[in-house]
N, C-alpha and C positions, 0 to 999 in steps of 0.2 A: 590458545585462548579458550576460556571456559564459556560454553554456550548456556546462557541463563534463561533461555526462552521457556515459557510454560506451556505454550501451544505450538503445535506443528504449523509451519507456514507452507504455503504453496508457492512454487516458483511461477512467475508470470512469463508465459511464452510469447504473448502478443503485446504490442506496445500499448500501454495504458498510461496516460499522462495525468498528473495531479496539478491542479491550479490553485493559486491563492485567490479566494473569493474577493477580497478587498482590492487587490491590484490587478487581477486578471492575468498576472504573469504565471508562466509555468514554473512550478516548484521543481519538478523532475519527473522521471519515469519510474514506475513501479518495478521493483526487482522481485520482491516477494510480499506475501500478504497473509495475515492471520485474522481471527475474529477480533483481536484487540489492537492490532498495529500493522505497520508495514515498513519496508525499507525502500528508499529511493536512491537512484543514481541521479545526481544533480550537478549543474554547472556552478552553483553558488555554495559558498561556505556558510552553513547554517549553524548558529550557536545553540548548544544544548540549552534546554529550558525555554526556548522560544516557542510561543504558541501561535498557531495559525488556524484560520477558518479556511478549509480547503474544499475543493470539488473534484470528484472522481466520476468518470463516466464508464460504467461497466457494460459488458456485453453478456449475452446468454442468461439474462433475467428478464422478467416482464418489462415491456417498454416504459410503463409509468414509473418503474422503480430503478431505472438505469442510472440516473444522475444522483449521486450521493453527496450530501453536504456534511462535512465532518469537522469537529473541533479536534485538533491534534496538538501534541506537545513533542518537540524534538528531544529525544533522550540522549542521543550521542551523534557525533559526526566525525568523519575521518577522511583524509585525502585518499583517493584511489591511486592506482599505479599510473593512470593518465594524468598529466600535469594540470588539466583544466576541469577535472571531474572529482566529485566527492560522493561518499556514501553517507547516508543519514538514516537513522532509525527513529520511528515515530510511534507514539502510543495514542490510541484514540481515546479522547477524554469526553467527547460529546457527540452523540449520534441518536437520531430519532429511532423509534421502534421499527418503522417501515424501512429505513435505511439499514438497520441492523439485520432485518429479515432478508433484504436483498443481498447484503454482504455475505450472510451465511449461505444463501442459495448458491451464490457464485462460487464461494470457496468449496462447498460440498460437491458441486458439479465438477469442479476442476480437480478436486482431490480424488474423486472416483475415476475420472478419466486418467489421471496420473497413475493410480494404482492398477488400473486395467492395462495400461501400456507397459508398466513395469512387470506385471505377471506374465505378459505375452512375450517378454524378451528372452 
């Protein structure tokens, strides 16, 4: 399969859940994250082109910037090997400047940590 990503993504080592703002239901757990999108592991089949207003609570950023509200669009979805789980890729279509800054801080901090651990291997 051809990887069409334009940005490098970081793998998420700690559990970070994404919630639908309107229903308060969990959409899924982050698998990886970039400046412009993310992949979830979810228990629901999500249709491509579906738009969500979602909430994500980050760690390792200033406390006032930890909760991000994002508008996202599902670009693709596919069943996983587990019968009740699905993979879904999302593109961020609406984000405030402060949320974008917090997201970038989080990704940069985790990218550096990942690169440091890789170089020590």
